[in-house]
N, C-alpha and C positions, 0 to 999 in steps of 0.2 A: 533581419531578425537576429538578436544577440544569441550567441551560443550559451547553452546552460553551463553554469559553473561546475568545475571539477571537484569531486570529493577527494581529499587527501587522507589516505588510510594506511597506518602502519601494517606491514605484512603480518606481524604477530596477531593483530586483531582480525585481519582477513582470514588467517588460518584458524583462529579461534571460532569464528562464526561457522566455518565449514565443519570443524570438528564437532561443534555442538549439534549441527544439523545431522551429521552422520550418527552421533550417539542417540539421537532422538528418533530416527527413522524406525518404523513407518509413520510415527506421529510428527506433526509440525512442532517445531521448537520456536522460542521467541526470546527477546531480550531488548535492552536499550543501549544506546551508545552515547557516551558523554563527549562533548567537544565544544567547539566554538566556531561559528560560521560554517565553513565546509571542511574543517579539520576535525578528525576523529581522534580522541585521546584515550578513552577507556571503554571496555565492554562489560556489561552487567547481564548475566544470565537471569532469566525470569522463569516462573512457572507458567505453563500454559493451562489456563482454567476453562478453556472452551469445553462445551458439553461433548463435542465430538472432535478431539484433538487430532484425529487422522485427517480431518477435512477442514479444520479451522483453527484459529488461535485467538487467545485473549490473554494479554499480559496481566499478571497479578497486580493488585493495587499497591502492594508494598513496594514493588519495583518502580511503578510509575511515580510514587511519591518521592523517589530520589531526585526528580527534576528540581524540586525546591532546594535540595542540598546543593545541586549543581549550580543553581542560579545564585545562591548565597556566595559561592566562590567565584562568580563571574563567568561561569560556563553555562551550558544548556543541554537539554536532552535533544541533541541534534539529529538523533536517528532512533527508529524503532526497527528491529529486524525480526524476520521469521523465515521459515523454510517452506518450500514446496517439494515434498519428498518424491513425487512422481510426475510433476508437471513443470512447465517452463518458468523461468524467472521473470514473470510479468504479472502485474496486479490482476487479480480476479475481480469479479463483481462483488464478491464477499469482502475482499480486501478494500475495495472502494467504499463500501458501506461502513466498514470499521475504521476508516481513516479519520480519526477524531483530532489529530494533531497536525494541522496544516503547516505549522512552523517547523515541524520535523520532517526529515526525509524518511522514506520507507525502503528498507533494504530487504531484498528477497534472494534467498539462496536456493537454487534449484539442484536437486540430486536426481533429476530425470535420467542422467547418465552418471552412474556412481563414480566412474573413473575420470569424469570431466565436470566437476561442480562449477556452477556459474553463480556469481554474485552481481546483482545490479541494484541501482539506487534510483528512486523515483520521488518526485514531489506530487502528492495527491491533494488537490485543493477542492473542497466542496463548495458548490454554488447553489444557494437556495433561491431558485428562480420561480417565477409564476408559471407553473406548468399545467397544461390541460391534460392530466394523466389519462382520462377516459379517451380522448382523441389520440394521444400517443400510443396507448395500448392497442387501439384499433389499427394504427398505421405501422407500428413497428413490431418486430419479432422479439418480444421479451422472453427471457428464459427464467424459469424458477430455479434458482441456484441453491437455495436452502428452503426448507418449508416456510412458505409465506413470503420469502424474499425474492424479488424479481430484478433482473438486470438486463440492460441493453448496452452493447458496446458499439461506439462509432469510431472506426479507425480514421487515421489522418489521411490515408491513401485512397480511401473509397469515397466517392461522392455522397454527400449526405442526402437522405430522402427529403422531399419537400416539407414533411411534417416537422423537420428540425430547423427550418430556415430561421426562425427567431432565436433558437437556442445557440446556434453556431456563432452568432454575432456577439454573444455574451460569454461563451466558453468554447473557444476553438478546439476542434478535435486534436488528439484522441481524447475521448471521455466516455464514462459510463453514465447512464441514467439508472438509478437504483431507487427502489421503494419497497416498503413492507406492506403487505395487503391489509394488515390491521390498522395502518395509519398512512393512507396515501398522501395526506397533507405533509408528511415528512419526506416526500420524494425530493431527490437532489441530483444535480449533475456534478460529477466528480472528474475534474480534468487531470490529466496525467502528463508529467514532464520528466523525461529521464535525464539523469545527471551521470556523466562518466566518472569512473573511479580510478584514481591513480594510486597504486600500491607501492610503497617504498619501505 
C-alpha cells in the first residue's frame, strides 16, 4: 500500500495555526489554507459561525468563497483547519459529518496539552453507500455526538463486526458512520487517512 503524501508547510503557517488556536481557546477556531497539491502557501483566518463554538466549528461563507479566487490564480483551498481546545488532534464524528470538501485536507490543532500543541492533517472522504441503518443501529454502538447526530467509529486496528462486512469492502477502516436522525437517508461513511506534515 502506498504511503500517504506528505504535506509541506512553512513554519510561519504552522505557528500561526497554533497561535490562532491559543487565542480562541476555549472556543474552536477555524480557517482555510491556500496552496497547491500538498504544499501550503498561505493561511486565512475565518469566523467560527457554529451555534456552539466551544464544541463545534463552521467556517464563515465569505472565507470559503476565497477558494474561487485561489483557483483563478491556479491554486486551491488545499486545507481547512480548526482546533480541538481540550481533545486530541483526531477527527470527531462531528468533524466527519462536516467534511464537505473531500478535495481538501483537514488540519486539526489540539491544545489538550497547552505546552505541547499538536497539528495533524487528514483526508476525510464521504462515501454514500446503500446502508441498512436500522440493522446497523441494532448491531453497532452509535453515540449521539450532537442533538440528533449519531456516529460510530471503526478503527483500523480492531476487527470489524459482521454487520460491517459489506461496508469495509467499499471503505476500508478507519472510518465513521454518521447520520442525522431527521434524515437517515443522508447517512454516510467517512473514511479517514492521515497525511504527515513536514514543517520547514
